[in-house]
DOTOR-318776 format. One line per field, with one value per residue (C-alpha): residue number from 0; residue in one letter; x, y, z. Coordinates in nm, 3 decimals, padded with zeros to 5 digits, m for minus. Each point is the difference from the previous one (the first is absolute). Layout:
! DOTOR-318776
i: c(NUM|...)
aa: c(A|...)
x: c(X|...)
y: c(Y|...)
z: c(Z|...)
! end
This chain:
! DOTOR-318776
i: c(0|1|2|3|4|5|6|7|8|9|10|11|12|13|14|15|16|17|18|19|20|21|22|23|24|25|26|27|28|29|30|31|32|33|34|35|36|37|38|39|40|41|42|43|44|45|46|47|48|49|50|51|52|53|54|55|56|57|58|59|60|61|62|63|64|65|66|67|68|69|70|71|72|73|74|75|76|77|78|79|80|81|82|83|84|85|86|87|88|89|90|91|92|93|94|95|96|97|98|99|100|101|102|103|104|105|106|107|108|109|110|111|112|113|114|115|116|117|118|119|120|121|122|123|124|125|126|127|128|129|130|131|132|133|134|135|136|137|138|139|140|141|142|143|144|145|146|147|148|149|150|151|152|153|154|155|156|157|158|159|160|161|162|163|164|165|166|167|168|169|170|171|172|173|174|175|176|177|178|179|180|181|182|183|184|185|186|187|188|189|190|191|192|193|194|195|196|197|198|199|200|201|202|203|204|205|206|207|208|209|210|211|212|213|214|215|216|217|218|219|220|221|222|223|224|225|226|227|228|229|230|231|232|233|234|235|236|237|238|239|240|241|242|243|244|245|246|247|248|249|250|251|252|253|254|255|256|257|258|259|260|261|262|263|264|265|266|267|268|269|270|271|272|273|274|275|276|277|278|279|280|281|282|283|284|285|286|287|288|289|290|291|292|293|294|295|296|297|298|299|300|301|302|303|304|305|306|307|308|309|310|311|312|313|314|315|316|317|318|319|320|321|322|323|324|325|326|327|328|329|330|331|332|333|334|335|336|337|338|339|340|341|342|343|344|345|346|347|348|349|350|351|352|353|354|355|356|357|358|359|360|361|362|363|364|365|366|367|368|369|370|371|372|373|374|375|376|377|378|379|380|381|382|383|384|385|386|387|388|389|390|391|392|393|394|395|396|397|398|399|400|401|402|403|404|405|406|407|408|409|410|411|412|413|414|415|416|417|418|419|420|421|422|423|424|425|426|427|428|429|430|431|432|433|434|435|436|437|438|439|440|441|442|443|444|445|446|447|448|449|450|451|452|453|454|455|456|457|458|459|460|461|462|463|464|465|466|467|468|469|470|471|472)
aa: c(M|F|T|I|S|Y|P|R|I|V|I|S|G|L|A|G|D|S|G|K|T|M|V|S|C|G|L|L|A|Y|L|K|Q|K|G|M|N|I|S|G|F|K|K|G|P|D|Y|I|D|S|A|W|L|S|L|A|S|G|K|P|A|R|N|L|D|T|Y|L|M|G|F|P|T|V|K|K|S|F|L|K|N|A|A|N|N|E|I|S|I|I|E|G|N|R|G|L|F|D|G|A|D|N|Q|G|T|H|S|T|A|E|L|A|K|L|L|Q|A|P|V|I|I|V|Q|N|I|S|K|V|T|R|T|A|A|A|S|I|L|G|C|L|K|L|D|P|D|L|N|I|A|G|V|I|L|N|N|V|A|G|E|R|H|G|K|V|A|R|N|A|I|E|E|I|T|G|I|P|V|I|G|M|I|P|R|L|P|E|S|F|V|L|P|S|R|H|L|G|L|I|T|P|D|E|F|E|Q|K|S|V|I|L|E|D|L|R|K|V|I|E|E|Y|V|D|I|S|K|I|I|E|I|A|G|S|A|P|L|L|E|D|R|E|T|E|A|Y|N|D|E|F|P|F|D|K|E|K|V|K|I|G|Y|F|K|D|Q|A|F|S|F|Y|Y|P|E|N|L|E|S|L|G|V|A|G|A|E|L|I|P|I|S|A|I|H|N|N|D|L|E|N|L|D|A|L|Y|I|G|G|G|F|P|E|T|N|L|T|N|L|T|L|N|R|E|M|I|V|T|L|K|Q|L|A|E|D|G|L|P|I|Y|A|E|C|G|G|L|M|Y|L|A|E|E|I|E|W|K|G|R|E|Y|E|L|S|G|I|L|P|I|K|I|R|M|H|D|K|P|Q|G|H|G|Y|C|E|A|V|V|D|N|E|N|P|F|Y|E|K|G|T|F|I|K|G|H|E|F|H|Y|S|K|I|Y|E|H|E|P|D|I|N|S|S|L|S|I|S|R|G|V|G|C|F|N|K|R|D|G|L|T|Y|K|N|V|F|A|S|Y|I|H|I|H|A|L|A|T|P|E|W|V|R|G|M|I|K|C|A|G|N|Y|Q|V|L|K|K|N|K|I|L|I|E|G)
x: c(m01.428|m00.304|m00.074|m00.185|m00.122|00.184|m00.129|00.300|00.178|00.335|m00.008|00.335|00.166|00.276|00.189|m00.035|m00.264|m00.224|m00.303|m00.023|m00.040|m00.275|m00.182|00.051|m00.127|m00.294|m00.100|00.021|m00.204|m00.267|m00.022|m00.007|m00.292|m00.185|00.036|00.236|00.245|00.334|00.359|00.305|00.354|00.322|00.290|00.328|00.088|m00.176|m00.182|m00.174|m00.177|m00.117|m00.140|m00.209|m00.119|m00.096|m00.198|m00.177|m00.098|m00.061|00.237|00.375|00.177|00.269|00.341|00.101|00.377|00.163|00.350|m00.057|m00.245|00.073|m00.244|m00.171|m00.065|m00.136|m00.242|m00.102|m00.061|m00.217|m00.204|m00.067|m00.094|m00.198|m00.192|m00.340|00.029|m00.237|00.292|00.362|00.182|00.379|00.184|00.339|00.303|00.230|m00.035|m00.164|00.324|00.237|00.167|00.331|00.186|m00.033|m00.205|m00.273|00.050|m00.244|m00.191|m00.374|m00.025|00.166|m00.243|m00.297|00.118|00.060|m00.361|m00.132|m00.168|m00.120|00.179|m00.164|00.247|m00.055|00.168|00.086|m00.064|00.092|00.138|m00.028|m00.265|00.104|00.325|m00.210|m00.087|00.369|00.066|m00.278|00.113|00.351|m00.133|m00.183|00.312|00.233|m00.196|m00.270|m00.077|m00.120|m00.377|m00.047|m00.376|m00.074|00.129|m00.115|00.114|00.096|00.054|m00.225|00.000|m00.337|m00.243|00.207|00.323|m00.159|m00.175|00.319|00.202|m00.278|m00.055|00.372|00.042|m00.303|00.071|00.375|00.009|m00.350|00.001|m00.318|00.017|m00.231|00.038|00.104|00.073|00.038|00.264|m00.112|00.041|00.263|m00.265|m00.053|00.366|00.113|00.236|00.372|00.346|00.349|m00.091|m00.293|m00.354|m00.080|m00.146|m00.377|00.066|00.154|m00.262|m00.319|m00.190|00.058|m00.368|m00.074|00.269|m00.101|m00.358|00.123|00.199|m00.298|m00.208|00.274|00.016|m00.378|m00.026|00.296|00.076|m00.202|m00.020|m00.219|00.276|00.257|m00.215|m00.038|00.376|00.066|m00.252|00.175|00.315|00.063|m00.060|00.296|00.128|m00.023|00.243|00.078|m00.181|m00.047|00.377|00.023|m00.119|00.290|00.282|00.108|00.012|00.151|m00.124|m00.248|00.043|m00.273|00.186|m00.092|00.169|m00.061|00.050|00.001|m00.289|m00.075|00.077|00.375|00.022|m00.225|00.220|m00.105|m00.073|m00.326|00.175|00.260|m00.265|m00.216|00.291|00.072|m00.364|00.012|00.307|m00.196|00.065|m00.259|00.062|m00.039|00.000|00.162|00.040|00.349|m00.154|m00.304|00.069|00.261|m00.130|00.248|m00.088|m00.022|00.157|00.223|00.143|m00.037|00.000|00.066|m00.059|00.088|m00.185|00.066|00.134|00.180|m00.328|m00.131|00.311|m00.159|m00.286|00.225|00.248|m00.278|m00.098|00.304|m00.166|m00.012|00.365|00.120|m00.211|00.121|00.364|m00.043|m00.172|00.281|00.248|m00.212|00.021|m00.329|00.040|m00.036|00.009|00.019|m00.006|00.110|m00.222|00.010|00.379|m00.015|m00.222|00.264|00.276|00.144|m00.118|m00.133|00.105|m00.267|m00.030|00.279|m00.149|00.107|m00.261|00.101|m00.126|00.062|00.364|m00.061|00.245|00.314|m00.065|m00.090|m00.204|m00.033|m00.275|00.107|m00.173|00.091|m00.039|00.285|m00.115|m00.250|m00.065|00.018|00.245|00.175|00.185|00.146|m00.010|00.363|m00.013|m00.190|m00.336|m00.332|m00.216|00.193|00.238|00.342|00.006|m00.362|m00.044|m00.234|m00.169|m00.178|m00.019|00.097|m00.115|00.123|00.107|00.166|00.360|00.201|00.269|00.144|00.026|00.218|00.298|m00.075|m00.373|m00.120|m00.135|m00.110|m00.071|00.248|m00.158|00.074|m00.266|m00.126|00.131|m00.105|00.117|00.366|00.300|m00.221|m00.109|m00.351|m00.195|00.112|m00.038|m00.008|m00.112|m00.330|m00.032|00.045|m00.028|00.038|m00.068|m00.120|m00.374|m00.071|m00.309|m00.102|m00.076|00.351|00.176|m00.190|00.305|m00.114|m00.323|00.187|00.238|m00.278|m00.192|00.312|00.119|m00.345|m00.034|00.341|m00.075|m00.335|00.175|00.261|m00.272|m00.180|00.321|00.079|m00.344|00.051|00.342|m00.120|m00.313)
y: c(m04.502|00.224|00.365|00.134|00.341|00.127|00.351|00.171|00.328|00.109|00.285|00.178|00.323|00.217|m00.030|m00.149|00.154|00.091|m00.158|m00.320|m00.225|00.226|m00.012|m00.375|m00.080|00.239|m00.135|m00.361|00.080|00.167|m00.286|m00.255|00.181|m00.016|m00.379|m00.024|m00.289|00.178|m00.036|00.216|m00.054|00.179|00.057|m00.084|m00.179|00.230|m00.183|00.292|00.154|m00.353|m00.042|00.317|m00.108|m00.338|00.163|00.235|m00.275|m00.283|m00.226|m00.064|00.254|m00.157|00.153|00.021|00.036|m00.065|00.024|m00.269|m00.223|00.056|00.119|m00.336|m00.078|00.349|m00.030|m00.350|00.116|00.287|m00.222|m00.251|00.249|00.241|m00.272|00.061|00.369|00.261|00.239|m00.029|00.299|m00.010|00.258|00.106|00.105|00.301|00.205|m00.144|m00.054|m00.062|m00.338|m00.177|00.213|00.306|m00.207|m00.054|m00.376|m00.153|00.329|00.045|00.103|m00.324|m00.201|00.187|m00.088|m00.363|m00.025|00.235|00.197|00.362|00.240|00.263|00.253|00.149|00.340|00.213|00.354|00.184|00.341|m00.072|00.047|m00.002|m00.173|m00.303|m00.023|00.014|m00.300|m00.206|00.105|m00.114|m00.343|m00.031|00.098|m00.223|m00.317|00.033|m00.374|00.044|00.038|00.299|00.017|00.250|00.235|00.055|00.328|m00.009|00.280|00.242|00.332|00.122|00.017|00.241|m00.191|m00.327|00.158|00.157|m00.321|m00.217|00.222|00.017|m00.377|m00.079|00.269|m00.066|m00.380|m00.121|m00.219|00.035|00.111|m00.243|00.123|00.300|m00.076|00.298|00.035|m00.233|00.033|m00.212|m00.241|m00.116|m00.083|m00.362|m00.022|m00.032|m00.034|m00.089|m00.291|00.191|m00.074|m00.158|m00.349|m00.038|m00.247|00.284|00.266|m00.011|00.250|m00.190|m00.052|00.367|00.129|m00.241|00.119|00.361|m00.079|m00.178|00.313|00.218|m00.213|m00.012|00.380|00.118|m00.272|m00.109|m00.368|m00.089|00.132|m00.213|m00.309|00.091|00.040|m00.332|m00.170|00.139|m00.201|m00.250|m00.372|m00.194|m00.333|m00.261|m00.274|m00.202|00.134|m00.354|m00.053|00.255|m00.265|m00.227|00.232|m00.239|m00.349|m00.201|m00.250|00.148|m00.046|00.028|00.223|00.278|00.332|00.290|00.365|00.309|00.231|00.304|00.371|m00.077|m00.249|00.042|00.001|m00.309|m00.026|m00.193|m00.231|m00.099|m00.130|m00.141|m00.189|m00.169|m00.105|m00.128|m00.202|m00.170|00.215|00.086|00.366|00.116|00.377|00.085|00.329|00.056|00.255|m00.184|m00.374|m00.246|m00.329|m00.135|m00.361|m00.245|00.233|m00.154|00.338|00.372|00.290|00.346|00.274|00.367|00.284|00.250|m00.186|00.319|00.182|m00.300|m00.088|00.055|m00.238|m00.252|m00.016|m00.022|m00.333|m00.178|m00.339|00.025|00.106|m00.278|m00.265|00.105|m00.014|m00.350|m00.115|00.149|m00.201|m00.309|00.054|00.171|00.147|00.378|00.227|00.370|00.310|00.350|00.068|m00.372|00.010|00.281|m00.210|m00.274|00.239|00.023|00.357|00.299|00.353|00.259|00.360|m00.044|m00.309|m00.364|m00.275|m00.358|m00.265|m00.371|00.002|m00.288|00.185|00.150|00.350|00.340|00.250|00.377|00.210|00.306|00.313|m00.070|m00.315|m00.249|m00.206|00.100|m00.156|m00.319|m00.275|m00.279|m00.278|m00.345|m00.281|m00.093|m00.187|m00.283|00.095|m00.169|00.150|00.057|m00.205|00.147|00.195|00.120|00.352|00.221|00.325|00.203|00.342|00.165|00.310|00.031|00.268|m00.256|m00.114|m00.275|00.178|m00.302|m00.368|m00.299|m00.016|m00.359|00.043|m00.212|00.168|m00.158|00.284|00.203|00.335|00.134|00.272|00.154|00.031|m00.308|m00.058|00.104|m00.012|m00.100|m00.309|m00.111|m00.314|m00.054|m00.361|m00.195|m00.365|00.014|00.378|00.225|00.378|00.266|00.367|m00.103|m00.032|m00.263|m00.063|m00.363|00.048|00.141|m00.254|m00.331|m00.162|00.165|m00.202|m00.323|00.083|00.080|m00.319|m00.216|00.136|m00.028|m00.358|m00.098|00.152|m00.177|m00.335|00.091|00.067|m00.327|m00.200|00.170|m00.095|m00.361|m00.018|00.158|m00.212)
z: c(m05.071|00.036|00.065|00.303|00.108|00.306|00.084|00.157|00.064|00.134|00.254|m00.022|00.104|m00.138|00.329|00.344|00.230|m00.291|00.166|m00.201|00.307|00.134|m00.334|m00.043|00.350|m00.023|m00.338|00.114|00.313|m00.214|m00.250|00.282|00.164|m00.333|00.005|m00.295|m00.032|00.022|00.116|00.035|m00.121|00.095|m00.236|00.172|00.326|00.251|00.281|00.167|m00.300|m00.086|00.350|m00.037|m00.345|00.146|00.278|m00.242|m00.245|00.245|m00.196|00.016|m00.222|m00.216|m00.065|m00.364|m00.012|m00.337|00.147|00.261|m00.181|m00.368|m00.265|m00.078|00.367|00.069|m00.289|00.103|00.358|m00.120|m00.234|00.276|00.270|m00.220|m00.185|00.161|00.075|m00.129|00.036|00.117|00.148|m00.039|00.208|m00.135|00.199|m00.012|m00.318|m00.309|m00.194|00.293|m00.020|00.045|m00.255|m00.225|m00.245|00.261|00.018|00.251|00.028|00.051|m00.366|m00.106|00.216|m00.149|m00.351|00.096|00.122|m00.271|00.275|m00.033|00.235|00.219|00.136|00.345|m00.020|00.300|m00.127|00.317|m00.111|m00.377|m00.270|m00.369|00.090|00.083|m00.370|m00.091|00.225|m00.161|m00.348|00.084|00.098|m00.331|m00.196|00.199|m00.076|m00.267|00.035|00.357|00.034|00.232|00.024|00.273|00.269|00.357|00.151|00.367|00.252|m00.185|00.189|m00.125|m00.290|m00.210|00.061|m00.112|m00.300|m00.140|00.040|m00.145|m00.303|m00.070|00.017|m00.214|m00.263|m00.031|00.033|m00.085|00.313|00.207|00.361|00.181|00.356|00.207|00.365|00.235|00.265|00.274|00.376|00.174|00.123|m00.358|m00.058|00.034|00.301|m00.069|00.152|m00.120|m00.230|m00.148|00.113|00.335|m00.036|00.048|00.285|00.201|m00.075|00.205|m00.218|m00.327|m00.072|00.064|m00.232|m00.280|00.030|m00.018|m00.315|m00.154|00.050|m00.152|m00.313|m00.027|00.021|m00.205|m00.258|m00.305|00.091|m00.297|m00.226|00.182|m00.049|m00.367|m00.042|00.174|m00.227|m00.307|00.072|m00.282|00.039|00.134|m00.130|00.273|m00.102|00.312|00.302|00.131|00.000|00.278|00.244|m00.091|00.101|00.275|m00.157|00.287|00.254|00.242|00.373|00.261|00.240|00.243|m00.064|00.237|m00.089|00.219|m00.086|00.213|00.014|00.028|m00.288|m00.303|m00.312|m00.193|m00.369|m00.045|m00.247|00.261|00.238|m00.280|m00.154|00.330|00.014|m00.358|00.096|00.280|00.307|00.260|00.082|00.360|00.076|00.333|00.185|00.137|00.238|00.134|m00.049|00.118|m00.140|m00.253|00.074|m00.289|m00.258|m00.265|m00.106|00.073|m00.247|00.145|m00.255|00.018|00.162|00.277|00.303|00.108|00.070|00.194|00.200|00.340|m00.072|m00.175|00.288|00.259|m00.157|00.146|m00.018|m00.379|m00.018|00.232|m00.175|m00.343|00.105|00.138|m00.318|m00.208|00.208|m00.061|m00.375|m00.091|m00.352|00.022|m00.304|00.093|m00.222|00.106|00.304|00.064|00.002|00.254|00.227|00.010|00.118|00.350|00.033|m00.192|00.084|m00.079|00.117|00.254|00.161|m00.032|m00.028|00.076|m00.240|m00.057|m00.108|m00.237|m00.224|00.161|m00.135|00.140|m00.199|00.010|m00.159|m00.203|m00.127|m00.364|m00.212|00.041|m00.296|m00.266|m00.340|m00.197|00.095|m00.184|00.179|m00.053|00.255|00.061|00.329|00.163|00.149|00.080|m00.278|m00.324|m00.208|m00.068|m00.326|00.029|m00.136|00.203|m00.095|00.262|00.159|00.328|00.185|00.356|00.243|00.225|m00.017|00.165|00.200|00.183|m00.084|00.077|m00.238|m00.099|m00.060|m00.290|m00.311|m00.325|m00.244|m00.201|m00.094|m00.349|00.017|00.321|00.356|00.195|00.356|m00.014|m00.233|m00.297|00.193|00.092|00.080|00.361|00.110|00.324|00.003|m00.200|00.024|m00.304|00.041|m00.268|m00.067|m00.346|m00.065|m00.264|m00.213|m00.049|m00.370|m00.047|00.223|m00.006|00.163|00.322|00.002|m00.063|00.283|00.247|m00.076|00.003|00.336|00.155|m00.124|00.135|00.338|00.013|m00.055|00.262|00.257|m00.080|00.031|00.331|00.134|m00.110|00.165|00.323|m00.004)
! end
């Protein structure tokens, strides 16, 4: 065991839409431009905020989710991925103390204390002045053990507005105000829709908006103070960082695993792809919109995303759809999550129009205006399937506006949902031959069984193909 300096801060808000993503991205973009070794982290399971943090920092942003991964694994992940950073920026989610229960379990505050990281609160002071001080004072009283080290005021209407709020906060709480960001025009706001922000892959002006946010942070925030606060974080005990690389102690297989990666499918935790590589897989990115070459794959991983906003382009690529269906019939292992599940349906109904897809799964899907599943999930594998052993316990999360409205009565499912919605009737994990499709997003560090299943299925299919060639030869 040894102790190491990990300069770090948590950027949090008192509620959603406080501006913490804007500040985190702008700060990372500024520090990156200055040539500092940095990376971003996102509290919770969110893919899209992480994608923006990744773009701003130039490195994959890691999700730190104590519910999914557990406290030891979260800390181990942070230690490994922050080891060489001059500063690590950890963006919180929701309000600072909001968690799974009224005790704030799995909250941003709890994560900050786990990592002993100073907290900077981004506070939206639209239409308030002295009340802003009351909010900060309440945070200090609620958890005196939490290190709230600074406040950044957002949506400041003018010089007097900012001055009154700043003086009140500093005089009443003793916490320094280290930035005052004015109300910004719409062009400075990160684009959003029903799941929150729009992914960078879908937004053509992403570089422009990040540069705008960098300039905002440079002009209105005391960055030297932020660096000072991050550097004041206590040393952390690094017990077993090396053990992180041994999370998947099973036989490696040299297999080829493809994964869809384009504007329709982009929801992949870096650890999911990395763990497959550690286990011996060669990873092959494929566009479901622009490509149709699935030759020589031993398995296919289709993550989530926004297939509904790309249905025209997806369905125009009929060669991909036809090829994939034939490969599924031939036994290609396919693991699909959420948007990936949708892609395997017979059709998707969106905005009054029906789009025909592969029909690998005998289901029909309809998009809705409100979430049909939102939150953490827990499930047990209770039926035969290609990827998981019976009895496997799975934790994950779901967030989808789509819903299966029609399916064959005898469709196979392998997951019993104890928390969450799933596909229908508390069932999930739809299977057909070597296909497994679920609304549940899993994280490889929380469910290492997934990696074993992917590698095993890919290896078996590779052998099957070789034997078929020998027989036909």
